[in-house]
N, C-alpha and C positions, 0 to 999 in steps of 0.2 A: 233732184232738187231737194234741198234740206228744209227742215221745219221753218226756219226763220224766213227763207225766201218765199215759201208758200204763204205764210201768214202776211208777209209784206205785200204780196200780190193781192191777197184777199182784202187787206186794209186799203190798198190803193183803189181797188174796184169799189169797195163800200164807200170810201170817202168821196168818190165821184158821184155815186148814187145820192149820197146825202147833200152834196153841193147842188146837184140838180133839184132835189127836193126843196132846198132852202132858196132857190131861185124861182120858185113856182108859187102862185097864189092858190088859195082854195078854189076859187072860181075856175082858173085854168086847169087845175088838177081833175076837175069833174067832167070836162068836155071830152066827148068822143067825136073827133072830126070824121068827116066823110072818108071812107076808105080804111078806117080803123075799127077794130072790134071792141076795144077797151080804152079806158082813160089812163091818165098818169097815175091817179090814186090806185087804180086796179093793178097796174104794173108794179108799183111800190109794194103794195100788200102781197102780191103774188111772189115777189122776190123773197119777202120775209117768210111766208109760210112754206115755200119750197125748201129753203134751207132748214127750217125746223123739222119738216116732215122727213126729209132725207137723212139728216143727221140722227134723228130719233130712230129711224128705221135701221140704220146700220149698227147701232149699239143696243137696240131693244128697249130704249127708254121711251117715256111719254113726251110727245112733242109739246113744246112750250108755246101754245097758240091760244090767244085770248078767245073767249066765246064769240061766235059769230064770224070770225075771220075766214073760216073755211067756206062759209056760204057766200061771202063777199069775193074772196080771192082765190078759191080753189080752181083746179083744172076744170075747164068747160063752164066757168061762171062768167057773168058779164054784167056791167052796170045796167044793161037794159032789163034785167030781171030783178034788180034790187027793189025791195019794198020798204026799206028804211035807210036812214043816212049812214054812210060808211064812216069809219074812223077818220079823224082829221089828219092833216099833214103833220101836225105837232105830235099826235099820238103815234103815227107811223115812224116819225123820226126817232122818237124815244125807243120804240120797239127795235128798230134797225140798229141804233147805237148800242143798246143793251145786248143784242144778239152778237154784235162784233166782239164785245168783251167776253161773252160766254164761249164763243168759238175759240178764242185765244186761250182762255183758262181751261176749258174742258179738253180740247183737241190739240192744242199747241205743241205739246210734248209727244204726242203719239201719231203724228201725221205719217210717219214712216211705217207704223205698225199695220199688220195685216188685219183686215176686217174678220169678224167671226165667220162670216160667209160673204162671198162676193156680191156686190150690188149689181144686178142686171137691169139695164134700161131697155134692152131689146135683145134679139138673138145674136147681134154682133158685138154688143158693148157690155163689158162687165168690169167694174172697178174693184180692185183687190185691197187697196190701202185707204186709210182715212185721208191721206194727202191727195190721192186720185179723186176721191169724192169731193174734197174741197176745191180742187182744180175744176171739176165739172161745175160746181156751184159758181165759181168765178166766171166761167164761160156763160152760164145761164144768166147771171146778173148782168153781164155785159150785153147780152142779147136783148134783155128787157130795157136796159139803159138806152140802147140804140132806138128801140121803139119809142121810149119816152122822148128822146130828141126829135124823132120824126113827128110825134104828136105836137110838140112845141112848134116845130117849123110849120106844120100845117095850120097852126093858129096864128102864124105870123110873128111868133116870138123870136127876137134876135139874140137876146141875152140868155143863153142856155145855162150858164154857170154862175153868173154874178149874183150874189145874195140880194134879195129884194131891197133891203135897207140901203145897199150901195147903189142900186138902180135909181132909187127915189131921190138921191142927193145930187143928181146931175145938174 
């Protein structure tokens, strides 16, 4: 798969995440329905920091993560342990949009390049190129977008993708 195709798929995945975000109220985003461990806002923040952490890890750079985000959205965190208000949906949307631009500008031309060392997720899986890592991130984002859709359905939300302003003009 060439660089353009990988970036196109990342942009497709991210645009769906952003569409879901823009079809969600702040109140809906904070609810953790029965049977779920996290909220919509947690899943959105987790998508953001996962991309930052992995891409920083593969090239040895510092992750571009705002203060407090790891405590809110890192692995094994949960809204049930939060002691302060998480970032708003607007803040997360800005972070996700800026991240999309950074990924394209920093990694867009080197997705076929071999990593300085393979990224190992477990004993069976190792990614060897930037493109393989970005493909994993696309999969990871889709996984969390599916959870977001499930959380919305559990809340009785029918319009998963329609922007809020379009829903209000019915």
